TIMIRO-40718 format. One record per residue: z, y, x of N, C-alpha, C in turn. Coordinates in pm, whole numbers, plus 50000, padded with zeros to 5 digits. Example, Ala and Ser with C-alpha at 12.3 -4.5 7.8 and 13.67 -1.06 7.14 Angstrom:
BEGIN
ATOM, 50780, 49431, 51319, 50780, 49550, 51230, 50780, 49670, 51320
ATOM, 50708, 49775, 51285, 50714, 49894, 51367, 50787, 50003, 51290
This chain:
BEGIN
ATOM, 49665, 53233, 50590, 49660, 53171, 50458, 49702, 53274, 50353
ATOM, 49614, 53297, 50254, 49644, 53396, 50151, 49745, 53346, 50050
ATOM, 49743, 53216, 50023, 49827, 53162, 49917, 49970, 53143, 49967
ATOM, 50064, 53183, 49887, 50205, 53164, 49920, 50247, 53026, 49870
ATOM, 50280, 52938, 49962, 50314, 52801, 49922, 50440, 52797, 49837
ATOM, 50525, 52899, 49850, 50645, 52903, 49767, 50610, 52910, 49619
ATOM, 50490, 52962, 49590, 50449, 52980, 49451, 50382, 52856, 49392
ATOM, 50355, 52757, 49475, 50292, 52635, 49425, 50399, 52548, 49364
ATOM, 50400, 52539, 49234, 50508, 52469, 49165, 50455, 52407, 49038
ATOM, 50497, 52285, 49012, 50458, 52216, 48889, 50585, 52170, 48817
ATOM, 50590, 52192, 48690, 50702, 52142, 48610, 50667, 52006, 48552
ATOM, 50757, 51911, 48566, 50737, 51777, 48515, 50810, 51765, 48381
ATOM, 50739, 51712, 48281, 50804, 51707, 48150, 50744, 51599, 48059
ATOM, 50669, 51505, 48112, 50602, 51407, 48027, 50698, 51305, 47965
ATOM, 50780, 51240, 48048, 50859, 51127, 48002, 50997, 51129, 48069
ATOM, 51079, 51030, 48031, 51208, 51013, 48095, 51226, 50866, 48130
ATOM, 51323, 50839, 48219, 51350, 50704, 48265, 51500, 50680, 48255
ATOM, 51538, 50577, 48179, 51678, 50549, 48151, 51714, 50410, 48202
ATOM, 51828, 50397, 48268, 51869, 50269, 48326, 51869, 50158, 48221
ATOM, 51924, 50186, 48104, 51935, 50083, 48001, 51800, 50036, 47948
ATOM, 51693, 50111, 47979, 51562, 50076, 47925, 51470, 50011, 48026
ATOM, 51506, 50012, 48155, 51420, 49947, 48254, 51440, 49796, 48248
ATOM, 51339, 49722, 48295, 51349, 49577, 48298, 51441, 49534, 48412
ATOM, 51506, 49420, 48396, 51600, 49374, 48499, 51528, 49323, 48623
ATOM, 51402, 49284, 48608, 51323, 49235, 48721, 51232, 49347, 48770
ATOM, 51248, 49394, 48895, 51168, 49508, 48941, 51019, 49476, 48951
ATOM, 50985, 49350, 48976, 50843, 49314, 48980, 50779, 49333, 48842
ATOM, 50852, 49296, 48738, 50801, 49315, 48603, 50796, 49463, 48567
ATOM, 50895, 49539, 48614, 50892, 49684, 48591, 50771, 49746, 48661
ATOM, 50743, 49700, 48783, 50624, 49750, 48854, 50498, 49715, 48775
ATOM, 50487, 49592, 48730, 50368, 49551, 48656, 50352, 49634, 48529
ATOM, 50462, 49662, 48462, 50459, 49744, 48342, 50401, 49883, 48372
ATOM, 50455, 49947, 48476, 50406, 50080, 48512, 50263, 50074, 48564
ATOM, 50228, 49968, 48639, 50094, 49959, 48694, 49992, 49945, 48580
ATOM, 50024, 49865, 48481, 49935, 49849, 48367, 49918, 49981, 48292
ATOM, 50026, 50058, 48283, 50016, 50189, 48219, 49928, 50283, 48301
ATOM, 49935, 50272, 48434, 49849, 50354, 48520, 49702, 50317, 48499
ATOM, 49674, 50187, 48487, 49537, 50143, 48460, 49488, 50198, 48326
ATOM, 49570, 50186, 48225, 49533, 50232, 48091, 49513, 50383, 48087
ATOM, 49586, 50454, 48171, 49577, 50600, 48174, 49464, 50650, 48264
ATOM, 49387, 50557, 48320, 49273, 50593, 48407, 49318, 50673, 48530
ATOM, 49434, 50638, 48583, 49478, 50700, 48709, 49375, 50669, 48817
ATOM, 49342, 50767, 48897, 49245, 50748, 49005, 49303, 50656, 49113
ATOM, 49237, 50543, 49136, 49281, 50444, 49235, 49431, 50414, 49225
ATOM, 49475, 50354, 49118, 49618, 50327, 49101, 49673, 50231, 49206
ATOM, 49586, 50152, 49271, 49633, 50059, 49373, 49635, 50120, 49513
ATOM, 49604, 50249, 49524, 49615, 50317, 49654, 49763, 50347, 49682
ATOM, 49807, 50309, 49800, 49948, 50326, 49834, 49961, 50378, 49977
ATOM, 50057, 50465, 49998, 50088, 50513, 50133, 50177, 50408, 50198
ATOM, 50125, 50343, 50303, 50201, 50237, 50371, 50256, 50290, 50502
ATOM, 50386, 50274, 50521, 50452, 50322, 50642, 50506, 50206, 50724
ATOM, 50483, 50214, 50853, 50537, 50117, 50948, 50599, 50194, 51063
ATOM, 50664, 50124, 51153, 50726, 50191, 51268, 50712, 50103, 51391
ATOM, 50706, 50166, 51507, 50696, 50088, 51630, 50833, 50035, 51671
ATOM, 50840, 49969, 51784, 50965, 49905, 51827, 51075, 50007, 51857
ATOM, 51036, 50133, 51876, 51135, 50239, 51898, 51171, 50314, 51770
ATOM, 51119, 50266, 51658, 51152, 50327, 51530, 51071, 50449, 51495
ATOM, 50965, 50479, 51571, 50882, 50596, 51541, 50783, 50560, 51432
ATOM, 50789, 50629, 51317, 50709, 50588, 51201, 50568, 50644, 51202
ATOM, 50481, 50581, 51126, 50348, 50635, 51096, 50308, 50584, 50958
ATOM, 50225, 50663, 50890, 50185, 50630, 50753, 50035, 50645, 50738
ATOM, 49981, 50569, 50642, 49839, 50577, 50609, 49818, 50517, 50470
ATOM, 49706, 50549, 50409, 49675, 50493, 50278, 49608, 50357, 50294
ATOM, 49654, 50260, 50215, 49590, 50129, 50207, 49573, 50096, 50059
ATOM, 49499, 49989, 50031, 49478, 49948, 49893, 49553, 49818, 49866
ATOM, 49638, 49821, 49767, 49706, 49699, 49722, 49601, 49609, 49658
ATOM, 49598, 49482, 49700, 49497, 49391, 49649, 49554, 49277, 49566
ATOM, 49685, 49257, 49572, 49745, 49150, 49493, 49896, 49171, 49491
ATOM, 49961, 49138, 49381, 50106, 49137, 49379, 50153, 49032, 49280
ATOM, 50270, 48976, 49310, 50332, 48876, 49223, 50482, 48886, 49244
ATOM, 50556, 48785, 49200, 50702, 48790, 49212, 50752, 48763, 49353
ATOM, 50659, 48745, 49447, 50698, 48730, 49587, 50683, 48862, 49661
ATOM, 50570, 48930, 49641, 50549, 49052, 49716, 50416, 49118, 49689
ATOM, 50379, 49211, 49779, 50266, 49301, 49761, 50172, 49287, 49881
ATOM, 50045, 49255, 49854, 49952, 49216, 49959, 49846, 49323, 49982
ATOM, 49821, 49353, 50110, 49710, 49439, 50151, 49644, 49376, 50273
ATOM, 49525, 49425, 50308, 49447, 49365, 50416, 49410, 49471, 50519
ATOM, 49399, 49425, 50645, 49368, 49519, 50753, 49328, 49441, 50878
ATOM, 49296, 49517, 50981, 49270, 49461, 51114, 49405, 49438, 51183
ATOM, 49431, 49314, 51224, 49559, 49282, 51287, 49577, 49354, 51423
ATOM, 49467, 49402, 51481, 49475, 49470, 51610, 49483, 49622, 51595
ATOM, 49490, 49669, 51472, 49501, 49813, 51447, 49639, 49865, 51488
ATOM, 49657, 49994, 51478, 49788, 50051, 51512, 49898, 49993, 51424
ATOM, 49872, 49984, 51294, 49976, 49928, 51207, 49997, 49780, 51235
ATOM, 49890, 49707, 51270, 49905, 49567, 51305, 49993, 49548, 51427
ATOM, 49971, 49632, 51528, 50054, 49624, 51649, 50199, 49661, 51619
ATOM, 50218, 49762, 51534, 50355, 49800, 51498, 50425, 49687, 51422
ATOM, 50352, 49621, 51332, 50413, 49514, 51255, 50444, 49392, 51340
ATOM, 50371, 49373, 51451, 50407, 49267, 51545, 50544, 49294, 51606
ATOM, 50569, 49422, 51637, 50695, 49460, 51703, 50809, 49482, 51604
ATOM, 50777, 49526, 51485, 50880, 49566, 51388, 50829, 49528, 51247
ATOM, 50854, 49405, 51203, 50793, 49355, 51079, 50862, 49402, 50951
ATOM, 50872, 49534, 50938, 50927, 49594, 50817, 50839, 49711, 50779
ATOM, 50832, 49740, 50650, 50746, 49848, 50607, 50786, 49901, 50471
ATOM, 50713, 50005, 50427, 50740, 50069, 50299, 50609, 50111, 50235
ATOM, 50604, 50099, 50103, 50489, 50145, 50025, 50535, 50256, 49931
ATOM, 50446, 50353, 49912, 50471, 50460, 49815, 50348, 50475, 49727
ATOM, 50366, 50452, 49597, 50263, 50478, 49498, 50297, 50610, 49429
ATOM, 50198, 50700, 49419, 50219, 50827, 49348, 50109, 50844, 49247
ATOM, 50148, 50851, 49120, 50053, 50866, 49010, 50080, 51000, 48943
ATOM, 50012, 51104, 48992, 50036, 51241, 48945, 50012, 51253, 48796
ATOM, 49912, 51180, 48745, 49878, 51191, 48603, 49995, 51148, 48513
ATOM, 50078, 51058, 48563, 50192, 51009, 48487, 50324, 51069, 48535
ATOM, 50315, 51156, 48637, 50435, 51216, 48696, 50533, 51107, 48743
ATOM, 50479, 51008, 48812, 50559, 50893, 48855, 50531, 50858, 49000
ATOM, 50632, 50803, 49065, 50612, 50739, 49194, 50700, 50615, 49203
ATOM, 50656, 50521, 49286, 50732, 50398, 49311, 50740, 50379, 49462
ATOM, 50862, 50359, 49511, 50885, 50328, 49652, 50929, 50183, 49663
ATOM, 50871, 50112, 49759, 50902, 49971, 49781, 50923, 49950, 49930
ATOM, 51033, 49887, 49968, 51065, 49862, 50108, 51098, 49714, 50129
ATOM, 51066, 49663, 50249, 51101, 49524, 50274, 51039, 49469, 50402
ATOM, 51048, 49338, 50413, 50996, 49265, 50528, 50845, 49244, 50511
ATOM, 50774, 49241, 50624, 50629, 49218, 50622, 50598, 49086, 50691
ATOM, 50518, 49002, 50625, 50471, 48878, 50686, 50320, 48869, 50671
ATOM, 50256, 48794, 50760, 50114, 48764, 50743, 50097, 48657, 50637
ATOM, 49994, 48672, 50555, 49964, 48567, 50459, 49883, 48459, 50530
ATOM, 49860, 48346, 50464, 49791, 48234, 50526, 49643, 48267, 50549
ATOM, 49580, 48202, 50649, 49435, 48222, 50669, 49355, 48188, 50544
ATOM, 49398, 48089, 50469, 49326, 48051, 50347, 49329, 48163, 50244
ATOM, 49444, 48230, 50230, 49454, 48342, 50136, 49368, 48460, 50183
ATOM, 49365, 48482, 50315, 49281, 48590, 50367, 49133, 48559, 50346
ATOM, 49095, 48433, 50367, 48956, 48392, 50343, 48917, 48416, 50197
ATOM, 49007, 48380, 50106, 48977, 48392, 49963, 48938, 48535, 49928
ATOM, 49013, 48633, 49981, 48979, 48771, 49951, 48857, 48816, 50030
ATOM, 48848, 48777, 50158, 48739, 48823, 50243, 48603, 48790, 50182
ATOM, 48590, 48671, 50128, 48460, 48630, 50075, 48430, 48691, 49939
ATOM, 48527, 48762, 49881, 48502, 48839, 49760, 48455, 48981, 49791
ATOM, 48468, 49022, 49916, 48430, 49158, 49954, 48278, 49172, 49957
ATOM, 48226, 49294, 49933, 48082, 49316, 49949, 48038, 49285, 50092
ATOM, 47912, 49251, 50106, 47860, 49213, 50239, 47884, 49323, 50341
ATOM, 47862, 49448, 50301, 47881, 49559, 50395, 48024, 49570, 50445
ATOM, 48121, 49542, 50357, 48261, 49548, 50398, 48296, 49432, 50491
ATOM, 48234, 49317, 50468, 48258, 49204, 50559, 48202, 49233, 50698
ATOM, 48083, 49293, 50703, 48028, 49334, 50832, 48117, 49438, 50898
ATOM, 48169, 49530, 50817, 48255, 49636, 50870, 48380, 49582, 50937
ATOM, 48433, 49471, 50885, 48552, 49411, 50946, 48523, 49364, 51088
ATOM, 48400, 49322, 51113, 48360, 49282, 51247, 48327, 49404, 51334
ATOM, 48262, 49503, 51273, 48206, 49613, 51353, 48309, 49713, 51401
ATOM, 48417, 49733, 51326, 48510, 49839, 51361, 48623, 49792, 51451
ATOM, 48633, 49844, 51573, 48750, 49819, 51658, 48863, 49911, 51614
ATOM, 48921, 49884, 51501, 49009, 49978, 51430, 49119, 50035, 51518
ATOM, 49135, 50165, 51510, 49236, 50244, 51582, 49204, 50264, 51730
ATOM, 49096, 50204, 51779, 49059, 50222, 51919, 48970, 50346, 51934
ATOM, 48980, 50420, 52046, 48890, 50533, 52069, 48745, 50485, 52082
ATOM, 48653, 50558, 52020, 48510, 50529, 52034, 48439, 50659, 52073
ATOM, 48326, 50648, 52143, 48261, 50769, 52195, 48199, 50858, 52088
ATOM, 48145, 50800, 51983, 48079, 50878, 51878, 48048, 50789, 51759
ATOM, 47996, 50851, 51652, 47960, 50777, 51531, 47846, 50679, 51557
ATOM, 47752, 50718, 51643, 47638, 50630, 51673, 47684, 50497, 51730
ATOM, 47791, 50501, 51811, 47844, 50378, 51869, 47888, 50281, 51760
ATOM, 47955, 50334, 51657, 48002, 50251, 51547, 47885, 50196, 51466
ATOM, 47785, 50280, 51440, 47670, 50235, 51363, 47588, 50133, 51440
ATOM, 47586, 50145, 51574, 47517, 50045, 51656, 47589, 49910, 51645
ATOM, 47722, 49911, 51648, 47797, 49787, 51630, 47768, 49725, 51493
ATOM, 47761, 49809, 51392, 47730, 49759, 51258, 47593, 49691, 51256
ATOM, 47493, 49756, 51315, 47358, 49696, 51320, 47358, 49566, 51398
ATOM, 47434, 49563, 51509, 47440, 49441, 51591, 47495, 49324, 51510
ATOM, 47603, 49349, 51434, 47662, 49239, 51357, 47575, 49201, 51237
ATOM, 47501, 49295, 51183, 47405, 49260, 51078, 47301, 49162, 51132
ATOM, 47258, 49186, 51254, 47160, 49096, 51316, 47222, 48961, 51351
ATOM, 47346, 48964, 51398, 47413, 48838, 51434, 47427, 48748, 51312
ATOM, 47461, 48806, 51198, 47485, 48727, 51077, 47364, 48721, 50985
ATOM, 47250, 48768, 51029, 47131, 48767, 50944, 47097, 48624, 50902
ATOM, 47097, 48601, 50773, 47068, 48467, 50722, 47181, 48369, 50737
ATOM, 47298, 48416, 50787, 47414, 48329, 50807, 47531, 48376, 50721
ATOM, 47626, 48288, 50702, 47747, 48324, 50630, 47832, 48416, 50717
ATOM, 47879, 48526, 50658, 47964, 48619, 50734, 48107, 48570, 50725
ATOM, 48152, 48503, 50829, 48287, 48446, 50829, 48389, 48556, 50857
ATOM, 48512, 48529, 50822, 48620, 48626, 50846, 48660, 48625, 50994
ATOM, 48665, 48744, 51057, 48716, 48748, 51195, 48864, 48714, 51200
ATOM, 48906, 48645, 51305, 49046, 48605, 51315, 49140, 48724, 51324
ATOM, 49088, 48839, 51368, 49174, 48957, 51383, 49184, 49038, 51254
ATOM, 49135, 48985, 51144, 49138, 49059, 51017, 49198, 48970, 50910
ATOM, 49293, 49025, 50831, 49352, 48944, 50725, 49460, 49020, 50651
ATOM, 49541, 48946, 50578, 49636, 49008, 50487, 49780, 49006, 50535
ATOM, 49855, 49104, 50487, 50000, 49111, 50503, 50062, 49114, 50364
ATOM, 50184, 49063, 50356, 50261, 49070, 50232, 50392, 49141, 50258
ATOM, 50420, 49244, 50179, 50549, 49311, 50184, 50642, 49240, 50085
ATOM, 50750, 49182, 50136, 50849, 49113, 50054, 50966, 49208, 50031
ATOM, 50980, 49262, 49910, 51073, 49374, 49888, 51220, 49334, 49891
ATOM, 51302, 49427, 49940, 51446, 49420, 49919, 51497, 49547, 49852
ATOM, 51405, 49640, 49824, 51443, 49765, 49757, 51323, 49823, 49683
ATOM, 51345, 49865, 49560, 51248, 49940, 49481, 51313, 50071, 49435
ATOM, 51232, 50174, 49420, 51280, 50292, 49349, 51169, 50340, 49255
ATOM, 51205, 50356, 49128, 51112, 50408, 49028, 51154, 50553, 48997
ATOM, 51056, 50643, 49010, 51082, 50788, 48999, 50999, 50845, 48887
ATOM, 51064, 50916, 48797, 50994, 50984, 48688, 51024, 51133, 48696
ATOM, 50920, 51215, 48704, 50941, 51359, 48713, 51004, 51414, 48586
ATOM, 51100, 51507, 48604, 51168, 51570, 48490, 51178, 51722, 48514
ATOM, 51219, 51792, 48413, 51227, 51937, 48420, 51328, 51983, 48526
ATOM, 51300, 52100, 48584, 51392, 52170, 48675, 51428, 52086, 48799
ATOM, 51338, 51997, 48836, 51356, 51911, 48954, 51471, 51811, 48938
ATOM, 51522, 51794, 48816, 51628, 51696, 48792, 51562, 51564, 48752
ATOM, 51491, 51507, 48848, 51409, 51390, 48823, 51495, 51265, 48798
ATOM, 51435, 51168, 48729, 51499, 51037, 48710, 51462, 50946, 48826
ATOM, 51564, 50884, 48885, 51542, 50789, 48994, 51626, 50664, 48966
ATOM, 51559, 50551, 48954, 51626, 50424, 48931, 51598, 50333, 49050
ATOM, 51704, 50285, 49114, 51691, 50202, 49234, 51731, 50058, 49204
ATOM, 51650, 49964, 49254, 51682, 49822, 49256, 51706, 49783, 49402
ATOM, 51819, 49723, 49433, 51845, 49673, 49568, 51891, 49527, 49557
ATOM, 51846, 49447, 49653, 51871, 49303, 49645, 51993, 49264, 49728
ATOM, 52081, 49184, 49666, 52200, 49134, 49734, 52232, 48996, 49679
ATOM, 52241, 48897, 49770, 52269, 48759, 49727, 52171, 48711, 49619
ATOM, 52043, 48744, 49641, 51934, 48704, 49551, 51944, 48765, 49412
ATOM, 52025, 48869, 49397, 52035, 48939, 49269, 51992, 49084, 49288
ATOM, 51930, 49140, 49184, 51889, 49280, 49188, 51992, 49368, 49121
ATOM, 52047, 49461, 49199, 52142, 49558, 49146, 52067, 49685, 49107
ATOM, 52096, 49740, 48993, 52025, 49858, 48942, 52122, 49975, 48930
ATOM, 52084, 50088, 48991, 52166, 50209, 48983, 52077, 50330, 48963
ATOM, 52135, 50435, 48912, 52066, 50565, 48904, 52103, 50646, 49027
ATOM, 52004, 50714, 49086, 52025, 50800, 49202, 52011, 50946, 49161
ATOM, 52085, 51032, 49224, 52068, 51174, 49204, 51933, 51218, 49260
ATOM, 51867, 51312, 49195, 51734, 51357, 49245, 51747, 51439, 49372
């Protein structure tokens, strides 16, 4: 590698984050920042790095798309038989990380994971494009497959199965909700002295503190 990674450095200097100025409700603070990300044309602002761990505590991470959030939690959808689905069966806790480079911001969210109701999963599934609905049936997510042709053959098979029929949601596909007990809002600052504001839940109240960078 010709490039010296030690020389790859960016100075953050756009904004600051002050405890006295953040909202007392972390869900509202998230919504505020998310709306600013939308207005700033951040690329895929709902893309989040989701981390789970197996029963032995060994973690793994991948990108998922946040599809809904409210004052209860943060919802994404996946194959329940995937690697993350199996991990969540054994260890129903997870973490999300949103990073918006354009705004020099990141948000970390940690908490318990639960499955949402079949009705809620249906509501989103039927809003998906037809190709994505077929894909939920065709992909044995996280399982080894012999080649790309095998996957495309499964896709064609399910297109034929559902030809002229309603594409129903497979039982192995649906939504999870992350119910937070911790948020951290991070704003990049000069000289790596970043602003970090943490919300942690205790006795149904959110405690707010500043963390050292």
